[in-house]
PDBQT receptor file of N, H, CA, C and O in Angstrom, charges set to zero:
ATOM      1  N   MET A   1      46.180  -0.203  -3.478  1.00  0.00    +0.000 N 
ATOM      2  CA  MET A   1      47.422   0.861  -2.816  1.00  0.00    +0.000 C 
ATOM      3  C   MET A   1      48.210  -0.336  -2.552  1.00  0.00    +0.000 C 
ATOM      4  O   MET A   1      47.697  -1.374  -2.133  1.00  0.00    +0.000 OA
ATOM      5  N   LYS A   2      49.501  -0.195  -2.804  1.00  0.00    +0.000 N 
ATOM      6  H   LYS A   2      49.918   0.647  -3.145  1.00  0.00    +0.000 HD
ATOM      7  CA  LYS A   2      50.248  -0.987  -2.847  1.00  0.00    +0.000 C 
ATOM      8  C   LYS A   2      51.740  -0.307  -1.345  1.00  0.00    +0.000 C 
ATOM      9  O   LYS A   2      52.420   0.712  -1.224  1.00  0.00    +0.000 OA
ATOM     10  N   VAL A   3      51.620  -1.226  -0.778  1.00  0.00    +0.000 N 
ATOM     11  H   VAL A   3      51.067  -2.053  -0.877  1.00  0.00    +0.000 HD
ATOM     12  CA  VAL A   3      52.414  -0.309   0.483  1.00  0.00    +0.000 C 
ATOM     13  C   VAL A   3      53.576  -2.029   0.590  1.00  0.00    +0.000 C 
ATOM     14  O   VAL A   3      53.354  -3.234   0.707  1.00  0.00    +0.000 OA
ATOM     15  N   LEU A   4      55.053  -0.944   0.436  1.00  0.00    +0.000 N 
ATOM     16  H   LEU A   4      55.234   0.035   0.341  1.00  0.00    +0.000 HD
ATOM     17  CA  LEU A   4      56.126  -1.547   1.092  1.00  0.00    +0.000 C 
ATOM     18  C   LEU A   4      56.893  -1.740   2.528  1.00  0.00    +0.000 C 
ATOM     19  O   LEU A   4      57.350  -0.637   2.828  1.00  0.00    +0.000 OA
ATOM     20  N   SER A   5      57.098  -2.363   3.171  1.00  0.00    +0.000 N 
ATOM     21  H   SER A   5      56.727  -3.259   2.927  1.00  0.00    +0.000 HD
ATOM     22  CA  SER A   5      57.603  -1.984   4.280  1.00  0.00    +0.000 C 
ATOM     23  C   SER A   5      58.764  -2.836   5.292  1.00  0.00    +0.000 C 
ATOM     24  O   SER A   5      58.403  -4.001   5.452  1.00  0.00    +0.000 OA
ATOM     25  N   GLU A   6      59.742  -2.587   5.822  1.00  0.00    +0.000 N 
ATOM     26  H   GLU A   6      60.036  -1.640   5.692  1.00  0.00    +0.000 HD
ATOM     27  CA  GLU A   6      61.092  -2.919   6.167  1.00  0.00    +0.000 C 
ATOM     28  C   GLU A   6      59.882  -3.208   8.249  1.00  0.00    +0.000 C 
ATOM     29  O   GLU A   6      59.149  -2.574   9.008  1.00  0.00    +0.000 OA
ATOM     30  N   ILE A   7      60.626  -4.798   8.068  1.00  0.00    +0.000 N 
ATOM     31  H   ILE A   7      61.222  -5.313   7.451  1.00  0.00    +0.000 HD
ATOM     32  CA  ILE A   7      59.715  -4.955   9.394  1.00  0.00    +0.000 C 
ATOM     33  C   ILE A   7      61.322  -5.986  10.153  1.00  0.00    +0.000 C 
ATOM     34  O   ILE A   7      62.194  -6.577   9.515  1.00  0.00    +0.000 OA
ATOM     35  N   LYS A   8      61.189  -5.858  11.481  1.00  0.00    +0.000 N 
ATOM     36  H   LYS A   8      60.481  -5.377  11.999  1.00  0.00    +0.000 HD
ATOM     37  CA  LYS A   8      61.991  -6.459  11.565  1.00  0.00    +0.000 C 
ATOM     38  C   LYS A   8      61.956  -7.986  11.787  1.00  0.00    +0.000 C 
ATOM     39  O   LYS A   8      60.881  -8.125  12.371  1.00  0.00    +0.000 OA
ATOM     40  N   ASP A   9      62.533  -9.278  11.656  1.00  0.00    +0.000 N 
ATOM     41  H   ASP A   9      63.406  -9.165  11.182  1.00  0.00    +0.000 HD
ATOM     42  CA  ASP A   9      62.105 -10.723  11.410  1.00  0.00    +0.000 C 
ATOM     43  C   ASP A   9      61.853 -11.066  12.345  1.00  0.00    +0.000 C 
ATOM     44  O   ASP A   9      61.762 -12.277  12.146  1.00  0.00    +0.000 OA
ATOM     45  N   ASN A  10      61.601 -10.872  13.545  1.00  0.00    +0.000 N 
ATOM     46  H   ASN A  10      61.675  -9.887  13.706  1.00  0.00    +0.000 HD
ATOM     47  CA  ASN A  10      61.341 -11.301  13.988  1.00  0.00    +0.000 C 
ATOM     48  C   ASN A  10      59.895 -10.719  15.236  1.00  0.00    +0.000 C 
ATOM     49  O   ASN A  10      59.413 -11.132  16.291  1.00  0.00    +0.000 OA
ATOM     50  N   LYS A  11      59.625  -9.260  14.050  1.00  0.00    +0.000 N 
ATOM     51  H   LYS A  11      60.017  -8.924  13.193  1.00  0.00    +0.000 HD
ATOM     52  CA  LYS A  11      57.502  -8.784  14.681  1.00  0.00    +0.000 C 
ATOM     53  C   LYS A  11      57.252  -9.787  13.188  1.00  0.00    +0.000 C 
ATOM     54  O   LYS A  11      56.067 -10.120  13.207  1.00  0.00    +0.000 OA
ATOM     55  N   ALA A  12      57.776 -10.222  12.244  1.00  0.00    +0.000 N 
ATOM     56  H   ALA A  12      58.739  -9.950  12.229  1.00  0.00    +0.000 HD
ATOM     57  CA  ALA A  12      57.442 -10.719  10.246  1.00  0.00    +0.000 C 
ATOM     58  C   ALA A  12      56.268 -11.013  10.812  1.00  0.00    +0.000 C 
ATOM     59  O   ALA A  12      55.199 -10.410  10.911  1.00  0.00    +0.000 OA
ATOM     60  N   ALA A  13      56.770 -12.321  11.255  1.00  0.00    +0.000 N 
ATOM     61  H   ALA A  13      57.638 -12.811  11.174  1.00  0.00    +0.000 HD
ATOM     62  CA  ALA A  13      55.606 -13.563  11.654  1.00  0.00    +0.000 C 
ATOM     63  C   ALA A  13      54.294 -13.084  11.731  1.00  0.00    +0.000 C 
ATOM     64  O   ALA A  13      53.315 -13.187  10.992  1.00  0.00    +0.000 OA
ATOM     65  N   ALA A  14      54.598 -12.308  13.249  1.00  0.00    +0.000 N 
ATOM     66  H   ALA A  14      55.393 -12.224  13.849  1.00  0.00    +0.000 HD
ATOM     67  CA  ALA A  14      52.843 -11.862  13.899  1.00  0.00    +0.000 C 
ATOM     68  C   ALA A  14      52.284 -10.667  12.826  1.00  0.00    +0.000 C 
ATOM     69  O   ALA A  14      51.061 -10.546  12.759  1.00  0.00    +0.000 OA
ATOM     70  N   LEU A  15      53.003  -9.910  12.109  1.00  0.00    +0.000 N 
ATOM     71  H   LEU A  15      53.996 -10.008  12.163  1.00  0.00    +0.000 HD
ATOM     72  CA  LEU A  15      52.258  -9.065  11.687  1.00  0.00    +0.000 C 
ATOM     73  C   LEU A  15      51.875  -9.552  10.357  1.00  0.00    +0.000 C 
ATOM     74  O   LEU A  15      50.721  -9.127  10.315  1.00  0.00    +0.000 OA
ATOM     75  N   LEU A  16      52.070 -10.173   9.213  1.00  0.00    +0.000 N 
ATOM     76  H   LEU A  16      53.008 -10.519   9.247  1.00  0.00    +0.000 HD
ATOM     77  CA  LEU A  16      51.740 -11.002   8.364  1.00  0.00    +0.000 C 
ATOM     78  C   LEU A  16      51.041 -11.916   8.493  1.00  0.00    +0.000 C 
ATOM     79  O   LEU A  16      50.585 -12.482   7.500  1.00  0.00    +0.000 OA
ATOM     80  N   LYS A  17      50.741 -12.345   9.813  1.00  0.00    +0.000 N 
ATOM     81  H   LYS A  17      51.111 -11.885  10.620  1.00  0.00    +0.000 HD
ATOM     82  CA  LYS A  17      49.700 -13.513  10.090  1.00  0.00    +0.000 C 
ATOM     83  C   LYS A  17      48.578 -12.426   9.913  1.00  0.00    +0.000 C 
ATOM     84  O   LYS A  17      47.685 -12.628   9.090  1.00  0.00    +0.000 OA
ATOM     85  N   ALA A  18      48.613 -10.912  10.907  1.00  0.00    +0.000 N 
ATOM     86  H   ALA A  18      49.339 -10.748  11.575  1.00  0.00    +0.000 HD
ATOM     87  CA  ALA A  18      47.342 -10.794  11.352  1.00  0.00    +0.000 C 
ATOM     88  C   ALA A  18      47.002  -9.835   9.766  1.00  0.00    +0.000 C 
ATOM     89  O   ALA A  18      45.988  -9.153   9.915  1.00  0.00    +0.000 OA
ATOM     90  N   LEU A  19      47.375  -9.741   8.936  1.00  0.00    +0.000 N 
ATOM     91  H   LEU A  19      48.199 -10.295   8.814  1.00  0.00    +0.000 HD
ATOM     92  CA  LEU A  19      47.002  -9.246   7.495  1.00  0.00    +0.000 C 
ATOM     93  C   LEU A  19      46.497 -10.099   6.371  1.00  0.00    +0.000 C 
ATOM     94  O   LEU A  19      45.954  -9.915   5.282  1.00  0.00    +0.000 OA
ATOM     95  N   LYS A  20      46.953 -11.230   7.184  1.00  0.00    +0.000 N 
ATOM     96  H   LYS A  20      47.394 -11.379   8.069  1.00  0.00    +0.000 HD
ATOM     97  CA  LYS A  20      46.481 -12.166   5.875  1.00  0.00    +0.000 C 
ATOM     98  C   LYS A  20      44.804 -13.125   6.197  1.00  0.00    +0.000 C 
ATOM     99  O   LYS A  20      43.961 -13.698   5.506  1.00  0.00    +0.000 OA
ATOM    100  N   GLY A  21      45.064 -12.793   7.867  1.00  0.00    +0.000 N 
ATOM    101  H   GLY A  21      45.749 -12.328   8.428  1.00  0.00    +0.000 HD
ATOM    102  CA  GLY A  21      43.842 -12.944   8.741  1.00  0.00    +0.000 C 
ATOM    103  C   GLY A  21      42.282 -12.044   8.096  1.00  0.00    +0.000 C 
ATOM    104  O   GLY A  21      41.075 -12.284   8.124  1.00  0.00    +0.000 OA
ATOM    105  N   LEU A  22      43.452 -10.562   7.365  1.00  0.00    +0.000 N 
ATOM    106  H   LEU A  22      44.432 -10.366   7.342  1.00  0.00    +0.000 HD
ATOM    107  CA  LEU A  22      41.949  -9.745   6.398  1.00  0.00    +0.000 C 
ATOM    108  C   LEU A  22      41.555 -10.124   5.079  1.00  0.00    +0.000 C 
ATOM    109  O   LEU A  22      42.421  -9.745   4.291  1.00  0.00    +0.000 OA
ATOM    110  N   PRO A  23      40.686 -10.668   4.546  1.00  0.00    +0.000 N 
ATOM    111  CA  PRO A  23      40.216 -10.334   3.488  1.00  0.00    +0.000 C 
ATOM    112  C   PRO A  23      40.138  -9.981   2.255  1.00  0.00    +0.000 C 
ATOM    113  O   PRO A  23      39.914 -10.429   1.131  1.00  0.00    +0.000 OA
ATOM    114  N   TYR A  24      40.488  -8.693   3.018  1.00  0.00    +0.000 N 
ATOM    115  H   TYR A  24      40.671  -8.330   3.931  1.00  0.00    +0.000 HD
ATOM    116  CA  TYR A  24      40.753  -7.475   1.435  1.00  0.00    +0.000 C 
ATOM    117  C   TYR A  24      42.383  -6.897   1.257  1.00  0.00    +0.000 C 
ATOM    118  O   TYR A  24      42.786  -5.913   0.637  1.00  0.00    +0.000 OA
ATOM    119  N   VAL A  25      43.149  -7.934   2.069  1.00  0.00    +0.000 N 
ATOM    120  H   VAL A  25      42.822  -8.734   2.573  1.00  0.00    +0.000 HD
ATOM    121  CA  VAL A  25      44.392  -7.252   2.143  1.00  0.00    +0.000 C 
ATOM    122  C   VAL A  25      45.331  -8.511   1.805  1.00  0.00    +0.000 C 
ATOM    123  O   VAL A  25      45.506  -9.237   2.783  1.00  0.00    +0.000 OA
ATOM    124  N   LYS A  26      45.969  -8.920   0.631  1.00  0.00    +0.000 N 
ATOM    125  H   LYS A  26      45.826  -8.330  -0.164  1.00  0.00    +0.000 HD
ATOM    126  CA  LYS A  26      46.905  -9.391   0.292  1.00  0.00    +0.000 C 
ATOM    127  C   LYS A  26      48.587  -9.382  -0.043  1.00  0.00    +0.000 C 
ATOM    128  O   LYS A  26      49.238  -8.833  -0.932  1.00  0.00    +0.000 OA
ATOM    129  N   THR A  27      48.876 -10.053   0.833  1.00  0.00    +0.000 N 
ATOM    130  H   THR A  27      48.348 -10.499   1.555  1.00  0.00    +0.000 HD
ATOM    131  CA  THR A  27      50.636 -10.252   1.370  1.00  0.00    +0.000 C 
ATOM    132  C   THR A  27      51.405 -10.912  -0.073  1.00  0.00    +0.000 C 
ATOM    133  O   THR A  27      50.955 -11.628  -0.967  1.00  0.00    +0.000 OA
ATOM    134  N   LYS A  28      52.436 -10.458   0.103  1.00  0.00    +0.000 N 
ATOM    135  H   LYS A  28      52.802  -9.877   0.829  1.00  0.00    +0.000 HD
ATOM    136  CA  LYS A  28      53.365 -11.196  -0.815  1.00  0.00    +0.000 C 
ATOM    137  C   LYS A  28      55.239 -10.583  -0.315  1.00  0.00    +0.000 C 
ATOM    138  O   LYS A  28      55.840  -9.524  -0.501  1.00  0.00    +0.000 OA
ATOM    139  N   ALA A  29      55.618 -11.940   0.383  1.00  0.00    +0.000 N 
ATOM    140  H   ALA A  29      55.129 -12.799   0.534  1.00  0.00    +0.000 HD
ATOM    141  CA  ALA A  29      57.246 -11.795   1.043  1.00  0.00    +0.000 C 
ATOM    142  C   ALA A  29      58.047 -11.421   0.046  1.00  0.00    +0.000 C 
ATOM    143  O   ALA A  29      58.187 -12.404  -0.680  1.00  0.00    +0.000 OA
ATOM    144  N   ILE A  30      58.681 -10.457  -0.392  1.00  0.00    +0.000 N 
ATOM    145  H   ILE A  30      58.568  -9.658   0.199  1.00  0.00    +0.000 HD
ATOM    146  CA  ILE A  30      60.077 -10.135  -0.707  1.00  0.00    +0.000 C 
ATOM    147  C   ILE A  30      61.513 -10.763   0.020  1.00  0.00    +0.000 C 
ATOM    148  O   ILE A  30      61.547 -10.955   1.235  1.00  0.00    +0.000 OA
ATOM    149  N   HIS A  31      62.611 -11.039  -0.812  1.00  0.00    +0.000 N 
ATOM    150  H   HIS A  31      62.583 -10.883  -1.799  1.00  0.00    +0.000 HD
ATOM    151  CA  HIS A  31      64.304 -10.906  -0.129  1.00  0.00    +0.000 C 
ATOM    152  C   HIS A  31      64.628 -10.360  -0.319  1.00  0.00    +0.000 C 
ATOM    153  O   HIS A  31      64.558  -9.691  -1.350  1.00  0.00    +0.000 OA
ATOM    154  N   ASP A  32      65.192 -10.276   0.527  1.00  0.00    +0.000 N 
ATOM    155  H   ASP A  32      65.250 -10.819   1.364  1.00  0.00    +0.000 HD
ATOM    156  CA  ASP A  32      66.664  -9.016   0.628  1.00  0.00    +0.000 C 
ATOM    157  C   ASP A  32      67.236  -8.448  -0.967  1.00  0.00    +0.000 C 
ATOM    158  O   ASP A  32      67.695  -7.351  -1.288  1.00  0.00    +0.000 OA
ATOM    159  N   GLU A  33      66.943  -9.921  -1.926  1.00  0.00    +0.000 N 
ATOM    160  H   GLU A  33      66.570 -10.811  -1.666  1.00  0.00    +0.000 HD
ATOM    161  CA  GLU A  33      67.606  -9.100  -2.953  1.00  0.00    +0.000 C 
ATOM    162  C   GLU A  33      66.703  -8.249  -3.727  1.00  0.00    +0.000 C 
ATOM    163  O   GLU A  33      67.260  -7.267  -4.217  1.00  0.00    +0.000 OA
ATOM    164  N   LYS A  34      65.487  -8.367  -3.957  1.00  0.00    +0.000 N 
ATOM    165  H   LYS A  34      65.034  -9.165  -3.559  1.00  0.00    +0.000 HD
ATOM    166  CA  LYS A  34      64.528  -8.062  -4.565  1.00  0.00    +0.000 C 
ATOM    167  C   LYS A  34      64.171  -6.809  -3.868  1.00  0.00    +0.000 C 
ATOM    168  O   LYS A  34      63.345  -6.131  -4.478  1.00  0.00    +0.000 OA
ATOM    169  N   ALA A  35      64.661  -6.248  -2.545  1.00  0.00    +0.000 N 
ATOM    170  H   ALA A  35      65.333  -6.798  -2.050  1.00  0.00    +0.000 HD
ATOM    171  CA  ALA A  35      64.493  -5.404  -1.669  1.00  0.00    +0.000 C 
ATOM    172  C   ALA A  35      65.605  -4.224  -1.976  1.00  0.00    +0.000 C 
ATOM    173  O   ALA A  35      65.362  -3.030  -1.801  1.00  0.00    +0.000 OA
ATOM    174  N   ALA A  36      66.523  -4.601  -2.329  1.00  0.00    +0.000 N 
ATOM    175  H   ALA A  36      66.720  -5.571  -2.471  1.00  0.00    +0.000 HD
ATOM    176  CA  ALA A  36      67.581  -3.858  -2.432  1.00  0.00    +0.000 C 
ATOM    177  C   ALA A  36      67.340  -3.559  -3.810  1.00  0.00    +0.000 C 
ATOM    178  O   ALA A  36      67.540  -2.348  -3.904  1.00  0.00    +0.000 OA
ATOM    179  N   LEU A  37      67.144  -3.834  -4.488  1.00  0.00    +0.000 N 
ATOM    180  H   LEU A  37      66.982  -4.818  -4.411  1.00  0.00    +0.000 HD
ATOM    181  CA  LEU A  37      66.681  -3.527  -6.385  1.00  0.00    +0.000 C 
ATOM    182  C   LEU A  37      65.409  -2.744  -6.262  1.00  0.00    +0.000 C 
ATOM    183  O   LEU A  37      64.894  -2.199  -7.238  1.00  0.00    +0.000 OA
ATOM    184  N   ILE A  38      64.960  -2.699  -5.178  1.00  0.00    +0.000 N 
ATOM    185  H   ILE A  38      65.379  -3.142  -4.385  1.00  0.00    +0.000 HD
ATOM    186  CA  ILE A  38      63.732  -2.245  -5.776  1.00  0.00    +0.000 C 
ATOM    187  C   ILE A  38      64.092  -0.334  -5.141  1.00  0.00    +0.000 C 
ATOM    188  O   ILE A  38      63.726   0.733  -5.634  1.00  0.00    +0.000 OA
ATOM    189  N   LYS A  39      65.008  -0.653  -3.787  1.00  0.00    +0.000 N 
ATOM    190  H   LYS A  39      65.305  -1.520  -3.386  1.00  0.00    +0.000 HD
ATOM    191  CA  LYS A  39      65.312   0.513  -3.169  1.00  0.00    +0.000 C 
ATOM    192  C   LYS A  39      66.542   1.335  -3.528  1.00  0.00    +0.000 C 
ATOM    193  O   LYS A  39      66.904   2.290  -2.841  1.00  0.00    +0.000 OA
ATOM    194  N   SER A  40      67.257   0.875  -4.778  1.00  0.00    +0.000 N 
ATOM    195  H   SER A  40      66.963   0.099  -5.336  1.00  0.00    +0.000 HD
ATOM    196  CA  SER A  40      68.551   1.042  -6.238  1.00  0.00    +0.000 C 
ATOM    197  C   SER A  40      67.670   1.895  -7.109  1.00  0.00    +0.000 C 
ATOM    198  O   SER A  40      68.043   3.038  -7.375  1.00  0.00    +0.000 OA
ATOM    199  N   ILE A  41      66.331   1.350  -7.657  1.00  0.00    +0.000 N 
ATOM    200  H   ILE A  41      66.029   0.422  -7.442  1.00  0.00    +0.000 HD
ATOM    201  CA  ILE A  41      65.642   1.986  -8.385  1.00  0.00    +0.000 C 
ATOM    202  C   ILE A  41      64.621   3.481  -7.757  1.00  0.00    +0.000 C 
ATOM    203  O   ILE A  41      64.371   4.496  -8.406  1.00  0.00    +0.000 OA
ATOM    204  N   LYS A  42      64.295   3.246  -6.678  1.00  0.00    +0.000 N 
ATOM    205  H   LYS A  42      64.497   2.421  -6.150  1.00  0.00    +0.000 HD
ATOM    206  CA  LYS A  42      63.585   4.363  -6.013  1.00  0.00    +0.000 C 
ATOM    207  C   LYS A  42      64.834   5.500  -6.236  1.00  0.00    +0.000 C 
ATOM    208  O   LYS A  42      64.775   6.511  -6.935  1.00  0.00    +0.000 OA
ATOM    209  N   THR A  43      65.829   5.081  -5.531  1.00  0.00    +0.000 N 
ATOM    210  H   THR A  43      65.877   4.259  -4.963  1.00  0.00    +0.000 HD
ATOM    211  CA  THR A  43      67.190   5.868  -5.518  1.00  0.00    +0.000 C 
ATOM    212  C   THR A  43      68.094   6.717  -7.294  1.00  0.00    +0.000 C 
ATOM    213  O   THR A  43      68.980   7.508  -7.618  1.00  0.00    +0.000 OA
ATOM    214  N   ALA A  44      67.221   5.961  -7.794  1.00  0.00    +0.000 N 
ATOM    215  H   ALA A  44      66.501   5.318  -7.531  1.00  0.00    +0.000 HD
ATOM    216  CA  ALA A  44      67.928   5.727  -9.167  1.00  0.00    +0.000 C 
ATOM    217  C   ALA A  44      66.428   6.947  -9.458  1.00  0.00    +0.000 C 
ATOM    218  O   ALA A  44      67.005   8.008  -9.218  1.00  0.00    +0.000 OA
ATOM    219  N   VAL A  45      65.671   7.153  -9.640  1.00  0.00    +0.000 N 
ATOM    220  H   VAL A  45      65.202   6.291  -9.835  1.00  0.00    +0.000 HD
ATOM    221  CA  VAL A  45      64.769   8.017  -9.715  1.00  0.00    +0.000 C 
ATOM    222  C   VAL A  45      64.388   9.030  -8.953  1.00  0.00    +0.000 C 
ATOM    223  O   VAL A  45      63.521   9.800  -9.367  1.00  0.00    +0.000 OA
ATOM    224  N   LYS A  46      64.958   9.194  -7.742  1.00  0.00    +0.000 N 
ATOM    225  H   LYS A  46      65.662   8.568  -7.405  1.00  0.00    +0.000 HD
ATOM    226  CA  LYS A  46      65.005  10.379  -7.173  1.00  0.00    +0.000 C 
ATOM    227  C   LYS A  46      66.166  11.793  -7.671  1.00  0.00    +0.000 C 
ATOM    228  O   LYS A  46      66.024  13.003  -7.844  1.00  0.00    +0.000 OA
ATOM    229  N   GLU A  47      67.664  10.510  -7.785  1.00  0.00    +0.000 N 
ATOM    230  H   GLU A  47      67.780   9.527  -7.644  1.00  0.00    +0.000 HD
ATOM    231  CA  GLU A  47      68.623  11.180  -8.918  1.00  0.00    +0.000 C 
ATOM    232  C   GLU A  47      67.807  11.924 -10.299  1.00  0.00    +0.000 C 
ATOM    233  O   GLU A  47      67.047  12.834 -10.628  1.00  0.00    +0.000 OA
ATOM    234  N   LEU A  48      68.113  11.485 -10.487  1.00  0.00    +0.000 N 
ATOM    235  H   LEU A  48      68.731  10.745 -10.220  1.00  0.00    +0.000 HD
ATOM    236  CA  LEU A  48      67.067  11.418 -12.130  1.00  0.00    +0.000 C 
ATOM    237  C   LEU A  48      66.997  13.128 -12.399  1.00  0.00    +0.000 C 
ATOM    238  O   LEU A  48      67.802  13.586 -13.210  1.00  0.00    +0.000 OA
ATOM    239  N   PRO A  49      66.202  13.901 -11.836  1.00  0.00    +0.000 N 
ATOM    240  CA  PRO A  49      66.327  15.334 -12.398  1.00  0.00    +0.000 C 
ATOM    241  C   PRO A  49      67.343  15.873 -11.754  1.00  0.00    +0.000 C 
ATOM    242  O   PRO A  49      67.003  16.877 -11.127  1.00  0.00    +0.000 OA
ATOM    243  N   LEU A  50      68.714  15.534 -11.646  1.00  0.00    +0.000 N 
ATOM    244  H   LEU A  50      68.990  14.719 -12.156  1.00  0.00    +0.000 HD
ATOM    245  CA  LEU A  50      69.428  16.687 -10.624  1.00  0.00    +0.000 C 
ATOM    246  C   LEU A  50      70.896  15.796 -11.753  1.00  0.00    +0.000 C 
ATOM    247  O   LEU A  50      71.966  16.394 -11.868  1.00  0.00    +0.000 OA
ATOM    248  N   ASN A  51      70.716  14.584 -12.365  1.00  0.00    +0.000 N 
ATOM    249  H   ASN A  51      69.847  14.098 -12.272  1.00  0.00    +0.000 HD
ATOM    250  CA  ASN A  51      71.380  14.003 -13.255  1.00  0.00    +0.000 C 
ATOM    251  C   ASN A  51      70.886  14.653 -14.692  1.00  0.00    +0.000 C 
ATOM    252  O   ASN A  51      71.640  15.267 -15.447  1.00  0.00    +0.000 OA
ATOM    253  N   LEU A  52      69.536  14.417 -14.922  1.00  0.00    +0.000 N 
ATOM    254  H   LEU A  52      68.924  13.919 -14.308  1.00  0.00    +0.000 HD
ATOM    255  CA  LEU A  52      69.116  15.504 -16.545  1.00  0.00    +0.000 C 
ATOM    256  C   LEU A  52      69.440  16.920 -15.976  1.00  0.00    +0.000 C 
ATOM    257  O   LEU A  52      69.680  17.447 -17.062  1.00  0.00    +0.000 OA
ATOM    258  N   ALA A  53      69.662  18.142 -14.870  1.00  0.00    +0.000 N 
ATOM    259  H   ALA A  53      69.467  17.714 -13.988  1.00  0.00    +0.000 HD
ATOM    260  CA  ALA A  53      69.972  19.361 -15.153  1.00  0.00    +0.000 C 
ATOM    261  C   ALA A  53      71.843  19.156 -14.717  1.00  0.00    +0.000 C 
ATOM    262  O   ALA A  53      72.600  20.100 -14.491  1.00  0.00    +0.000 OA
ATOM    263  N   ARG A  54      72.075  18.261 -14.704  1.00  0.00    +0.000 N 
ATOM    264  H   ARG A  54      71.460  17.494 -14.887  1.00  0.00    +0.000 HD
ATOM    265  CA  ARG A  54      73.452  18.327 -14.593  1.00  0.00    +0.000 C 
ATOM    266  C   ARG A  54      73.896  18.717 -13.447  1.00  0.00    +0.000 C 
ATOM    267  O   ARG A  54      74.885  19.446 -13.514  1.00  0.00    +0.000 OA
ATOM    268  N   LYS A  55      73.561  18.515 -12.569  1.00  0.00    +0.000 N 
ATOM    269  H   LYS A  55      72.757  17.922 -12.514  1.00  0.00    +0.000 HD
ATOM    270  CA  LYS A  55      73.829  19.189 -11.430  1.00  0.00    +0.000 C 
ATOM    271  C   LYS A  55      73.941  17.879 -10.345  1.00  0.00    +0.000 C 
ATOM    272  O   LYS A  55      73.494  18.028  -9.208  1.00  0.00    +0.000 OA
ATOM    273  N   THR A  56      74.710  16.277 -10.854  1.00  0.00    +0.000 N 
ATOM    274  H   THR A  56      75.073  16.156 -11.778  1.00  0.00    +0.000 HD
ATOM    275  CA  THR A  56      75.339  15.571 -10.073  1.00  0.00    +0.000 C 
ATOM    276  C   THR A  56      76.339  14.790 -11.072  1.00  0.00    +0.000 C 
ATOM    277  O   THR A  56      76.211  15.346 -12.163  1.00  0.00    +0.000 OA
ATOM    278  N   LYS A  57      76.993  14.060 -11.143  1.00  0.00    +0.000 N 
ATOM    279  H   LYS A  57      77.097  13.608 -10.258  1.00  0.00    +0.000 HD
ATOM    280  CA  LYS A  57      77.926  13.157 -11.888  1.00  0.00    +0.000 C 
ATOM    281  C   LYS A  57      77.506  11.600 -12.220  1.00  0.00    +0.000 C 
ATOM    282  O   LYS A  57      77.519  10.641 -11.448  1.00  0.00    +0.000 OA
ATOM    283  N   ARG A  58      77.016  11.661 -14.018  1.00  0.00    +0.000 N 
ATOM    284  H   ARG A  58      77.005  12.440 -14.644  1.00  0.00    +0.000 HD
ATOM    285  CA  ARG A  58      76.180  10.380 -14.317  1.00  0.00    +0.000 C 
ATOM    286  C   ARG A  58      77.751   9.593 -14.111  1.00  0.00    +0.000 C 
ATOM    287  O   ARG A  58      78.953   9.854 -14.157  1.00  0.00    +0.000 OA
ATOM    288  N   HIS A  59      76.643   8.258 -13.810  1.00  0.00    +0.000 N 
ATOM    289  H   HIS A  59      75.667   8.046 -13.772  1.00  0.00    +0.000 HD
ATOM    290  CA  HIS A  59      77.296   7.112 -14.304  1.00  0.00    +0.000 C 
ATOM    291  C   HIS A  59      77.253   6.618 -15.518  1.00  0.00    +0.000 C 
ATOM    292  O   HIS A  59      76.308   6.642 -16.307  1.00  0.00    +0.000 OA
ATOM    293  N   THR A  60      78.789   5.961 -15.709  1.00  0.00    +0.000 N 
ATOM    294  H   THR A  60      79.557   5.942 -15.069  1.00  0.00    +0.000 HD
ATOM    295  CA  THR A  60      78.442   5.528 -17.490  1.00  0.00    +0.000 C 
ATOM    296  C   THR A  60      78.092   4.368 -17.480  1.00  0.00    +0.000 C 
ATOM    297  O   THR A  60      77.944   3.581 -16.545  1.00  0.00    +0.000 OA
ATOM    298  N   ARG A  61      77.910   4.225 -18.937  1.00  0.00    +0.000 N 
ATOM    299  H   ARG A  61      78.030   4.864 -19.697  1.00  0.00    +0.000 HD
ATOM    300  CA  ARG A  61      77.284   2.811 -19.330  1.00  0.00    +0.000 C 
ATOM    301  C   ARG A  61      78.573   1.884 -18.116  1.00  0.00    +0.000 C 
ATOM    302  O   ARG A  61      78.323   1.257 -17.087  1.00  0.00    +0.000 OA
ATOM    303  N   LYS A  62      79.952   2.161 -18.808  1.00  0.00    +0.000 N 
ATOM    304  H   LYS A  62      80.156   2.670 -19.644  1.00  0.00    +0.000 HD
ATOM    305  CA  LYS A  62      80.971   0.859 -18.246  1.00  0.00    +0.000 C 
ATOM    306  C   LYS A  62      80.652   0.587 -17.357  1.00  0.00    +0.000 C 
ATOM    307  O   LYS A  62      80.359  -0.579 -17.092  1.00  0.00    +0.000 OA
ATOM    308  N   ARG A  63      80.562   1.735 -16.375  1.00  0.00    +0.000 N 
ATOM    309  H   ARG A  63      80.800   2.683 -16.590  1.00  0.00    +0.000 HD
ATOM    310  CA  ARG A  63      80.437   1.614 -15.016  1.00  0.00    +0.000 C 
ATOM    311  C   ARG A  63      79.226   0.911 -14.304  1.00  0.00    +0.000 C 
ATOM    312  O   ARG A  63      79.143   0.581 -13.121  1.00  0.00    +0.000 OA
ATOM    313  N   ILE A  64      78.219   0.749 -15.412  1.00  0.00    +0.000 N 
ATOM    314  H   ILE A  64      78.287   1.017 -16.373  1.00  0.00    +0.000 HD
ATOM    315  CA  ILE A  64      77.170   0.469 -14.652  1.00  0.00    +0.000 C 
ATOM    316  C   ILE A  64      77.044  -0.823 -15.388  1.00  0.00    +0.000 C 
ATOM    317  O   ILE A  64      76.421  -1.632 -14.701  1.00  0.00    +0.000 OA
ATOM    318  N   ILE A  65      77.450  -1.350 -16.653  1.00  0.00    +0.000 N 
ATOM    319  H   ILE A  65      77.957  -0.693 -17.212  1.00  0.00    +0.000 HD
ATOM    320  CA  ILE A  65      77.331  -2.822 -16.764  1.00  0.00    +0.000 C 
ATOM    321  C   ILE A  65      78.860  -3.480 -16.341  1.00  0.00    +0.000 C 
ATOM    322  O   ILE A  65      79.275  -4.634 -16.234  1.00  0.00    +0.000 OA
ATOM    323  N   GLY A  66      79.364  -2.366 -16.191  1.00  0.00    +0.000 N 
ATOM    324  H   GLY A  66      79.027  -1.428 -16.278  1.00  0.00    +0.000 HD
ATOM    325  CA  GLY A  66      80.928  -3.784 -15.245  1.00  0.00    +0.000 C 
ATOM    326  C   GLY A  66      82.034  -3.479 -16.653  1.00  0.00    +0.000 C 
ATOM    327  O   GLY A  66      83.135  -4.026 -16.702  1.00  0.00    +0.000 OA
TER     328      GLY A  66
């Protein structure tokens, strides 16, 4: 199972230290850019059924690419 959590910076070090001490837990820190990408992808996946049902405005290719 994979879990993604948002933790305040001042509390992250202690939590990561505790998790790394567990032999069955693997930890990996991600940067803000990657976290933003993951959030964007999750939002897109949630909006997909509405877009397919044409209940929301779709983004054009020119708007997405730039």
